[in-house]
MIDOSE-1310 file (N, C-alpha, C; in nm, 2 decimals, decimal comma, always signed):
residues 99
mnlv	+5,49/+0,63/-8,62/+5,34/+0,64/-8,64/+5,29/+0,67/-8,51; +5,18/+0,76/-8,50/+5,12/+0,79/-8,38/+5,00/+0,68/-8,36; +4,95/+0,67/-8,25/+4,84/+0,60/-8,22/+4,70/+0,60/-8,31; +4,67/+0,72/-8,34/+4,56/+0,76/-8,45/+4,60/+0,70/-8,58
ellf	+4,72/+0,71/-8,62/+4,76/+0,65/-8,75/+4,75/+0,50/-8,75; +4,80/+0,45/-8,64/+4,79/+0,30/-8,62/+4,66/+0,25/-8,62; +4,57/+0,32/-8,55/+4,41/+0,28/-8,55/+4,36/+0,29/-8,67; +4,37/+0,38/-8,75/+4,32/+0,40/-8,88/+4,38/+0,30/-8,97
dlya	+4,49/+0,27/-8,97/+4,54/+0,16/-9,05/+4,48/+0,03/-9,03; +4,47/+0,00/-8,89/+4,39/-0,13/-8,85/+4,25/-0,13/-8,90; +4,17/-0,01/-8,89/+4,05/-0,01/-8,93/+4,03/-0,03/-9,09; +4,13/+0,03/-9,16/+4,15/+0,01/-9,31/+4,17/-0,14/-9,33
slnv	+4,26/-0,21/-9,27/+4,31/-0,33/-9,30/+4,19/-0,44/-9,27; +4,10/-0,40/-9,18/+3,99/-0,48/-9,13/+3,88/-0,46/-9,22; +3,87/-0,34/-9,28/+3,74/-0,31/-9,36/+3,74/-0,37/-9,50; +3,87/-0,40/-9,57/+3,88/-0,46/-9,69/+3,82/-0,60/-9,69
plkk	+3,84/-0,69/-9,58/+3,79/-0,82/-9,60/+3,64/-0,83/-9,56; +3,60/-0,73/-9,45/+3,45/-0,71/-9,44/+3,39/-0,68/-9,55; +3,43/-0,59/-9,64/+3,36/-0,55/-9,77/+3,36/-0,68/-9,86; +3,46/-0,75/-9,88/+3,48/-0,86/-9,95/+3,37/-0,97/-9,92
agni	+3,37/-0,98/-9,78/+3,27/-1,08/-9,73/+3,13/-1,04/-9,76; +3,11/-0,91/-9,74/+2,97/-0,86/-9,78/+2,93/-0,87/-9,92; +3,02/-0,85/-10,01/+2,99/-0,86/-10,15/+2,95/-1,00/-10,18; +3,02/-1,09/-10,13/+3,00/-1,25/-10,14/+2,86/-1,29/-10,10
hnlt	+2,81/-1,22/-9,99/+2,69/-1,26/-9,92/+2,57/-1,14/-9,96; +2,61/-1,05/-10,05/+2,52/-0,95/-10,07/+2,47/-0,87/-9,97; +2,58/-0,82/-9,88/+2,54/-0,75/-9,76/+2,64/-0,63/-9,76; +2,60/-0,53/-9,68/+2,70/-0,41/-9,68/+2,80/-0,45/-9,56
ssqv	+2,90/-0,37/-9,56/+3,00/-0,40/-9,44/+2,94/-0,37/-9,31; +2,85/-0,28/-9,30/+2,79/-0,25/-9,17/+2,70/-0,36/-9,14; +2,64/-0,43/-9,24/+2,54/-0,56/-9,20/+2,63/-0,66/-9,15; +2,76/-0,68/-9,21/+2,85/-0,79/-9,18/+2,88/-0,77/-9,04
icil	+2,94/-0,65/-9,01/+2,98/-0,62/-8,87/+2,86/-0,65/-8,77; +2,73/-0,60/-8,80/+2,62/-0,64/-8,72/+2,60/-0,78/-8,70; +2,62/-0,87/-8,80/+2,60/-1,01/-8,79/+2,70/-1,06/-8,69; +2,83/-1,03/-8,72/+2,94/-1,07/-8,63/+2,94/-1,03/-8,49
sipf	+2,87/-0,92/-8,47/+2,84/-0,86/-8,33/+2,73/-0,92/-8,25; +2,67/-1,01/-8,31/+2,55/-1,07/-8,24/+2,58/-1,20/-8,18; +2,59/-1,22/-8,05/+2,62/-1,35/-7,99/+2,51/-1,44/-8,02; +2,56/-1,57/-8,01/+2,46/-1,68/-8,06/+2,35/-1,69/-7,96
dgis	+2,37/-1,64/-7,83/+2,25/-1,65/-7,74/+2,17/-1,52/-7,74; +2,20/-1,43/-7,84/+2,12/-1,31/-7,86/+2,18/-1,20/-7,78; +2,12/-1,08/-7,80/+2,16/-0,95/-7,74/+2,04/-0,86/-7,75; +2,02/-0,77/-7,66/+1,92/-0,66/-7,67/+1,95/-0,57/-7,78
qtdl	+1,86/-0,50/-7,84/+1,88/-0,41/-7,95/+1,96/-0,29/-7,89; +1,94/-0,25/-7,75/+2,00/-0,13/-7,70/+2,14/-0,17/-7,69; +2,18/-0,28/-7,62/+2,31/-0,33/-7,62/+2,39/-0,34/-7,74; +2,34/-0,39/-7,84/+2,39/-0,40/-7,97/+2,42/-0,27/-8,03
arkl	+2,34/-0,17/-8,02/+2,35/-0,04/-8,07/+2,48/+0,03/-7,99; +2,48/+0,00/-7,86/+2,60/+0,05/-7,77/+2,72/-0,02/-7,83; +2,71/-0,14/-7,84/+2,85/-0,21/-7,88/+2,90/-0,19/-8,00; +2,80/-0,14/-8,10/+2,84/-0,08/-8,25/+2,88/+0,06/-8,25
gvdl	+2,84/+0,12/-8,15/+2,86/+0,26/-8,15/+2,76/+0,34/-8,24; +2,64/+0,29/-8,26/+2,54/+0,35/-8,37/+2,42/+0,39/-8,28; +2,34/+0,49/-8,35/+2,22/+0,52/-8,29/+2,11/+0,40/-8,32; +2,00/+0,40/-8,23/+1,92/+0,29/-8,24/+1,85/+0,30/-8,38
stls	+1,82/+0,43/-8,44/+1,75/+0,42/-8,55/+1,83/+0,37/-8,67; +1,97/+0,40/-8,68/+2,06/+0,33/-8,78/+2,07/+0,19/-8,76; +2,08/+0,13/-8,63/+2,08/+0,00/-8,63/+1,94/-0,07/-8,67; +1,83/+0,00/-8,64/+1,70/-0,05/-8,68/+1,68/-0,06/-8,84
rnld	+1,74/+0,03/-8,90/+1,73/+0,02/-9,05/+1,82/-0,11/-9,10; +1,95/-0,12/-9,04/+2,02/-0,24/-9,09/+1,96/-0,37/-9,05; +1,89/-0,36/-8,92/+1,83/-0,49/-8,87/+1,71/-0,53/-8,96; +1,63/-0,41/-9,01/+1,51/-0,45/-9,09/+1,56/-0,52/-9,22
klid	+1,67/-0,47/-9,27/+1,71/-0,54/-9,40/+1,75/-0,68/-9,37; +1,82/-0,70/-9,26/+1,86/-0,85/-9,24/+1,75/-0,93/-9,19; +1,64/-0,88/-9,14/+1,52/-0,95/-9,11/+1,46/-0,98/-9,23; +1,45/-0,89/-9,34/+1,39/-0,93/-9,46/+1,46/-1,03/-9,54
kniv	+1,59/-1,06/-9,51/+1,68/-1,16/-9,57/+1,68/-1,28/-9,49; +1,61/-1,28/-9,36/+1,59/-1,38/-9,28/+1,72/-1,43/-9,21; +1,80/-1,34/-9,18/+1,93/-1,35/-9,12/+1,92/-1,34/-8,97; +1,85/-1,24/-8,93/+1,82/-1,21/-8,78/+1,68/-1,22/-8,75
mktr	+1,64/-1,23/-8,62/+1,51/-1,23/-8,58/+1,52/-1,12/-8,45; +1,39/-1,05/-8,46/+1,38/-0,96/-8,35/+1,26/-0,98/-8,28; +1,27/-1,01/-8,14/+1,16/-1,06/-8,07/+1,15/-0,97/-7,93; +1,03/-0,95/-7,89/+1,01/-0,87/-7,76/+1,09/-0,94/-7,65
ayqd	+1,16/-0,86/-7,56/+1,24/-0,91/-7,46/+1,15/-0,96/-7,35; +1,19/-1,07/-7,28/+1,10/-1,12/-7,17/+1,08/-1,03/-7,05; +1,20/-0,97/-7,02/+1,21/-0,88/-6,90/+1,13/-0,75/-6,92; +1,14/-0,70/-7,05/+1,08/-0,56/-7,05/+1,02/-0,56/-7,21
srsy	+0,90/-0,55/-7,19/+0,81/-0,56/-7,32/+0,85/-0,45/-7,43; +0,91/-0,35/-7,37/+0,94/-0,23/-7,45/+1,07/-0,23/-7,53; +1,14/-0,34/-7,51/+1,27/-0,37/-7,57/+1,27/-0,49/-7,65; +1,37/-0,49/-7,73/+1,39/-0,61/-7,83/+1,51/-0,69/-7,81
sisl	+1,49/-0,82/-7,82/+1,61/-0,90/-7,82/+1,65/-0,95/-7,97; +1,76/-0,94/-8,00/+1,80/-0,97/-8,14/+1,89/-1,09/-8,15; +1,87/-1,19/-8,23/+1,94/-1,32/-8,24/+1,95/-1,36/-8,38; +2,04/-1,44/-8,42/+2,06/-1,49/-8,53/+1,97/-1,61/-8,58
teig	+1,92/-1,61/-8,70/+1,85/-1,73/-8,74/+1,94/-1,84/-8,80; +1,89/-1,97/-8,82/+1,99/-2,06/-8,89/+2,07/-2,02/-9,00; +2,00/-1,94/-9,09/+2,07/-1,87/-9,20/+2,17/-1,79/-9,15; +2,14/-1,69/-9,04/+2,23/-1,61/-8,99/+2,36/-1,67/-8,93
inqh	+2,32/-1,78/-8,85/+2,44/-1,86/-8,79/+2,52/-1,91/-8,89; +2,47/-1,97/-8,99/+2,55/-2,02/-9,13/+2,63/-1,90/-9,19; +2,57/-1,80/-9,21/+2,65/-1,67/-9,28/+2,77/-1,63/-9,18; +2,72/-1,62/-9,05/+2,83/-1,59/-8,96/+2,94/-1,68/-8,96
sqi	+2,93/-1,82/-8,96/+3,05/-1,90/-8,98/+3,11/-1,88/-9,11; +3,06/-1,86/-9,22/+3,10/-1,84/-9,35/+3,19/-1,72/-9,36; +3,13/-1,61/-9,30/+3,22/-1,48/-9,30/+3,34/-1,49/-9,21
């Protein structure tokens, strides 16, 4: 097997439990990955988009759904009022540990 095939197999192997965890918590696999990628002390929205390799608009749509479910909160960053800081709520921390 070459590296590309191995990486795809790894992705496929990881995607199955993420989808199962998402189904249990009524989340998409993208939302599960988003929750798992948010450090407990928070992260800027730009850094989270970079970490996940998605556009800010795509991340915003997922975050809006997670905000509606009270899993994450989005606040203005202290250093730069143009950017946002993303952090987990108590519900989000609980779901993070369950996933």
